[in-house]
C-alpha positions as CSV (number, residue, x, y, z in Angstrom):
1,X,39.9,-83.2,-106.2
2,X,42.3,-80.8,-107.9
3,X,41.5,-78.0,-105.4
4,X,41.9,-80.3,-102.4
5,X,45.2,-81.5,-103.7
6,X,46.3,-77.9,-104.3
7,X,45.4,-77.1,-100.7
8,X,47.5,-80.1,-99.4
9,X,50.4,-78.9,-101.5
10,X,50.0,-75.4,-100.2
11,X,50.1,-76.7,-96.6
12,X,53.2,-78.8,-97.4
13,X,54.9,-75.7,-98.9
14,X,54.0,-73.7,-95.7
15,X,55.7,-76.2,-93.4
16,X,58.8,-76.3,-95.6
17,X,58.4,-79.4,-97.7
18,X,59.4,-78.0,-101.0
19,X,61.2,-80.9,-102.6
20,X,59.1,-82.1,-105.5
21,X,59.8,-85.8,-104.9
22,X,58.8,-85.6,-101.2
23,X,55.7,-83.5,-101.9
24,X,54.5,-85.9,-104.7
25,X,55.2,-89.0,-102.5
26,X,53.1,-87.4,-99.7
27,X,50.3,-86.2,-101.9
28,X,50.0,-89.7,-103.4
29,X,48.8,-90.9,-100.0
30,X,47.2,-87.7,-98.6
31,X,44.9,-86.3,-101.3
32,X,42.9,-83.9,-99.2
33,X,43.1,-82.0,-95.9
34,X,40.4,-84.3,-94.5
35,X,43.0,-87.1,-94.2
36,X,44.9,-84.9,-91.8
37,X,41.8,-84.7,-89.6
38,X,41.9,-88.4,-88.9
39,X,45.6,-88.9,-89.2
40,X,47.2,-89.7,-85.8
41,X,50.9,-89.0,-85.0
42,X,51.6,-92.7,-85.4
43,X,49.9,-92.8,-88.8
44,X,52.1,-89.9,-90.1
45,X,55.3,-91.5,-88.8
46,X,54.4,-94.9,-90.4
47,X,53.5,-93.1,-93.6
48,X,56.9,-91.4,-93.7
49,X,58.7,-94.7,-92.9
50,X,56.8,-96.4,-95.8
51,X,57.6,-93.6,-98.2
52,X,61.3,-94.0,-97.5
53,X,61.2,-97.8,-98.3
54,X,61.8,-98.8,-101.9
55,X,59.4,-101.2,-103.5
56,X,56.4,-101.5,-105.7
57,X,56.0,-99.9,-109.1
58,X,55.0,-96.6,-110.6
59,X,53.6,-95.8,-114.1
60,X,56.4,-94.9,-116.4
61,X,56.2,-91.3,-117.5
62,X,58.1,-92.2,-120.6
63,X,55.9,-95.2,-121.5
64,X,55.2,-93.8,-125.0
65,X,58.8,-94.2,-126.1
66,X,59.4,-97.4,-128.0
67,X,60.9,-100.2,-125.9
68,X,60.1,-98.4,-122.6
69,X,58.3,-100.5,-119.9
70,X,54.8,-99.5,-118.8
71,X,55.8,-99.4,-115.2
72,X,59.1,-98.7,-113.4
73,X,60.3,-99.8,-109.9
74,X,59.6,-97.3,-107.2
75,X,62.6,-96.1,-105.3
76,X,62.1,-94.8,-101.8
77,X,62.0,-91.1,-101.1
78,X,64.0,-89.8,-98.2
79,X,61.9,-87.8,-95.7
80,X,64.0,-86.1,-93.0
81,X,63.0,-86.3,-89.3
82,X,62.4,-82.6,-89.4
83,X,59.9,-82.9,-92.2
84,X,58.2,-85.8,-90.4
85,X,57.8,-83.7,-87.2
86,X,56.4,-80.9,-89.3
87,X,53.9,-83.2,-90.9
88,X,52.8,-84.4,-87.4
89,X,52.5,-80.8,-86.4
90,X,50.4,-80.0,-89.5
91,X,48.1,-82.9,-88.8
92,X,47.7,-81.6,-85.2
93,X,47.0,-78.1,-86.5
94,X,44.3,-79.4,-88.9
95,X,42.7,-81.4,-86.0
96,X,42.8,-78.3,-83.9
97,X,41.0,-76.3,-86.6
98,X,38.4,-79.0,-86.8
99,X,38.0,-79.1,-83.0
100,X,37.5,-75.4,-82.8
101,X,35.1,-75.3,-85.8
102,X,37.4,-73.2,-87.9
103,X,37.7,-73.5,-91.6
104,X,41.0,-74.3,-93.4
105,X,42.8,-71.2,-94.3
106,X,43.2,-70.3,-98.0
107,X,46.9,-69.7,-97.5
108,X,48.5,-71.7,-94.7
109,X,50.7,-69.5,-92.4
110,X,53.8,-71.2,-91.1
111,X,54.0,-69.0,-88.0
112,X,50.4,-70.1,-87.1
113,X,51.2,-73.7,-87.6
114,X,54.4,-73.5,-85.5
115,X,52.7,-71.5,-82.8
116,X,50.5,-74.5,-82.0
117,X,53.5,-76.4,-80.6
118,X,52.8,-75.1,-77.1
119,X,49.2,-76.2,-77.2
120,X,50.2,-79.7,-78.3
121,X,52.8,-79.9,-75.5
122,X,50.2,-78.9,-72.9
123,X,47.7,-81.4,-74.2
124,X,50.3,-84.1,-74.1
125,X,51.2,-83.2,-70.4
126,X,47.5,-83.2,-69.5
127,X,47.1,-86.7,-70.9
128,X,50.1,-87.8,-68.8
129,X,48.6,-86.2,-65.7
130,X,45.2,-87.8,-66.4
131,X,46.8,-91.2,-66.3
132,X,48.5,-90.4,-63.0
133,X,46.9,-92.4,-60.3
134,X,47.8,-89.9,-57.6
135,X,45.9,-87.1,-59.2
136,X,42.7,-86.2,-57.5
137,X,39.5,-87.4,-59.1
138,X,36.4,-85.3,-59.6
139,X,34.3,-87.6,-57.3
140,X,36.7,-86.9,-54.4
141,X,36.5,-83.2,-55.1
142,X,32.7,-83.2,-55.2
143,X,32.7,-85.1,-51.9
144,X,35.0,-82.4,-50.4
145,X,32.7,-79.6,-51.7
146,X,29.7,-81.3,-50.3
147,X,31.3,-81.6,-46.8
148,X,32.4,-78.0,-47.0
149,X,28.9,-76.8,-47.9
150,X,27.5,-78.7,-44.9
151,X,30.1,-77.0,-42.7
152,X,29.3,-73.6,-44.2
153,X,25.6,-74.1,-43.5
154,X,26.3,-74.8,-39.8
155,X,28.6,-71.8,-39.6
156,X,25.9,-69.6,-41.3
157,X,23.3,-70.8,-38.8
158,X,25.5,-69.7,-35.9
159,X,26.2,-66.4,-37.6
160,X,22.5,-65.9,-38.3
161,X,21.8,-66.3,-34.6
162,X,24.4,-63.8,-33.8
163,X,23.6,-61.6,-36.8
164,X,27.2,-60.5,-37.2
165,X,27.7,-61.2,-40.9
166,X,25.6,-60.5,-44.0
167,X,27.4,-63.0,-46.2
168,X,30.0,-65.6,-46.0
169,X,32.2,-66.7,-48.9
170,X,34.5,-69.7,-49.1
171,X,37.1,-69.9,-51.8
172,X,38.4,-73.4,-52.5
173,X,41.4,-73.4,-54.8
174,X,42.8,-76.5,-56.2
175,X,45.4,-77.1,-58.8
176,X,44.5,-79.8,-61.3
177,X,46.2,-80.5,-64.6
178,X,48.4,-77.4,-64.1
179,X,45.4,-75.1,-64.3
180,X,44.1,-73.4,-61.2
181,X,40.4,-73.7,-60.9
182,X,38.5,-71.7,-58.3
183,X,35.3,-73.0,-56.9
184,X,33.2,-70.4,-55.1
185,X,30.5,-71.3,-52.6
186,X,28.4,-68.4,-51.4
187,X,25.8,-68.5,-48.7
188,X,23.9,-65.4,-47.7
189,X,22.4,-65.0,-44.3
190,X,18.9,-63.8,-43.9
191,X,18.2,-60.7,-42.0
């Protein structure tokens, strides 16, 4: 438990959350890196909003003094929008490590965490494009490939009769989700 909490504090320090009150408020809710694996962006934003709100009680650190109450009211801890975005990015980074089967680093590197911003943006764009109804579907693409392969077979049969070519290659290029994918269909003619 203490090692997991130290790892969370290390990660918070790496993304620039050095204020003790902020760090303690966050580590009250997130006690291990495993929480970041399942934390969505909305969860992190709600958590930050709830930390900012005053309410509830905390154990009084000075409860041993005579006349001191056992609990004190909890005041909200201000978490800046920058810190909130960095927490969202940290959660995405931890999910990315889990997705790619990588272990948590012993010492979190801020440059590595911030470098993942581009991957997060691309993934978000891909999700938007996937929801686009005008984007081609895989079924349509497979039908096109099937039709092209039938056409190629006919062409190959004609070339086989004429024995002019040894091989025929068709390159079908399509742009899908901002990545160019190349489908290569090769048909060799018999001699």
